N, C-alpha and C positions, 0 to 999 in steps of 0.2 A: 543419512536417512534413506531407508529403502521404502519406496512407494509401492504398496501392494494393491490398494483399492482406492478408487476415486469416484465420488458420486456427487453430482449437483443436486443437493438435497432440498434446498429451499430457495425460492426467489421471492423477494419482497418488493412490492411496488410502493407508491406514495401513500396509499391508504392501508397497506398491510400492517398487521401486528407483528412485531419482531418475535422470532421463535424463542422459546425458553430452552436453550440448549444446555447440556450438562457436560460438554467437553470444551476445552480451551479454544478460544477464537483468536485469530491473528488477522488483522484488517490491513487492506492495501488501498491507499488513496493516491490520487494523482490527477493531473489535468488530462483532458481528452487527448488521445493520440500520443501519450507519453511512453507507451509500451507496457501497460499494466497487464493486459491479457497475455502478452508474450512472456512476461516474467512469471505469471501464475502458471501458465502451461509448462514452463521450464521447471518450476518447483514441483509440479505434479508429474513431471516426466511424461507429458503427453504433448503431441504436436499441435493439436487444435481443439482441446476440450473446452477451455475457456473461450468465450465468444470473442472473436476478433472482427473488426468491421473497418471497411474502407471509409466509413462515414464517422468522423469524430463526433463524440457526444451522443452516440446511439445507446450506450449503456445507461439506462435510467432506472435500474433496479439494484438492490443489494443481493448479491448471489453468494450462497453458502456452499462451499465445496467440502464435503466430508472426506477426510484423508485417513485411510487405514482404520477408520472408526475410532480414532483417538484425538483428532483435532479438526478444526475448521479453518480453511483459508476463506476470508470474507472479502469479496470484491465490491468495493464501494463505487457509486456512480462517478464517472469522470466529470471534472468541473472545468470551467473556464472556456467552454466552447463558444466562440465569438458570435455565431449566428443564432444561438439559443435565445429565446425570448426571456425577458426579465422574470416573468412568472415561473417559467421552467427552471431558471437558475435559482430562484428562491426556493422552489420545491426541492431541488437537489440538495441545497444547503441545509434545509430543514431535515431531510432524510439522514444526511451525514451527521449533523449535530445530534439528532435524536439517537442515532445508533451509538455514537461515542459516549453519550451520557447515560444511556439506558441498558446497554448490554452488560449483563452480570458476569459473563464468561470471557470478556475481552482481556487479553493478556498484553498485547503489544500492537503498535500501529507502525506500518512501513509507509513512508511518504516518498513517492517516486517523483524525481525531477529529471529533466533532460540534461545529460552530462555536457552537452554542447553549449548550453545557454545559462544565463543568470536565472536564478529562481524568480518566478513572476510574483506579482503582488498577491495573486490567488494562492500560490505555493506558500508564501509567508503567512497569509491568513490561515491556511490549513494547519501550518505548523503551530500557530498560536491556539487554534481550536483544540488541537490534540493535547497540547500542554495544559490548557484550561480544563480539559476532561480528566487530567491526572496522569497522563502518560508522557514518556519521552520518546518522540518519534525516531525511528531508524530511517535515515535518509538513503534512498537507493538512487544512485546516479545512472540512469538507464542510457542505452544506446552508446555505451562507451566504445563499442566496436567501430563506431564512426569517427573515432579520434585516433591519432597516432599514439602509440604506446607512451611516447615521451610527454604527451599532453595530458594524460589522465590524472597524474598527481596534481598538476597545476589547476585543472578544472575542478577537481574535488575540493581543493583548498579554496578556490573562488566561490564555490557553492556554500561552503561553511562560512566564509567571511561575509557573503551577502546576507545569509540568514541572520547571522549575529548582528549585522548592522541594521537590518530592517525590522527584525522581529521584536515585539515588545516583551516576549517571554523567553528569548534565548539566554538571557543572563541567569535564568532560573535552572537551566538544565545543561548537561554535557551530552552531546549527541555524536553519533558516528555518521560518516558518509561512506557508503560502500558502492564502488563502481560495479556495474553489471553489464554483461554482453549477452544479447539474445542469440548471437551466432555461436560463440565459443562456450557459453554458459559460465564464463568467469564471474565469480561473485556468488554463484549459487551455493557453494559449500559454506560460505560465510553466513548466508541466511539460514541454511539448514542448522548450523551450529547454534544460532540464536534461538531457533524454534526448539531444538533439543534441550537447550539450557532451561527454557521455561517448562518443558514437559518433565524434565528430571526434578525441577523444583516442586512441581505439583504432585509428584508421586508420593503416596502415603508412606510414612515411616514404618518399617517392619520391626 
């Protein structure tokens, strides 16, 4: 995939109405500080276009990035930030659930988990939300560059096993776990291939 143009087109807050886009949307969900902005910047081939913050949990909006005027990468609010108040957490949850169930152009959801750790209860809950909305999430194991190469396969297998054991919905779907490195960009081509597969599927028949 060749990235020609990138535009942060729409930012939706808690009270905002979701845009009625006409191009495919691909959403990215994950807990705060999991490396979501790093992944989105890598996919957009930009160093710091998506907002990164040293303060986890700062992203409280749904951000729509128009790519090549043919698709949207949708950055959902980070969840699970420990010091966020209960009310704030509930608002984030409502925003994410509303998006998953309301977006008419959503094609796929990428769920980011830290490759170094077991998926949290919030990660498993998000997995179940995505499946309940009618999608099979693609699991992206971020920060794989912080592992030894020999550990990556073991950790991705652990992530898959943990989700299967804890999720109420995992028996309904078959899902991929893709390791991603923010340093080497390993895994980016796998994600590009998924995006391109959906775009080709949506192309009108000639």
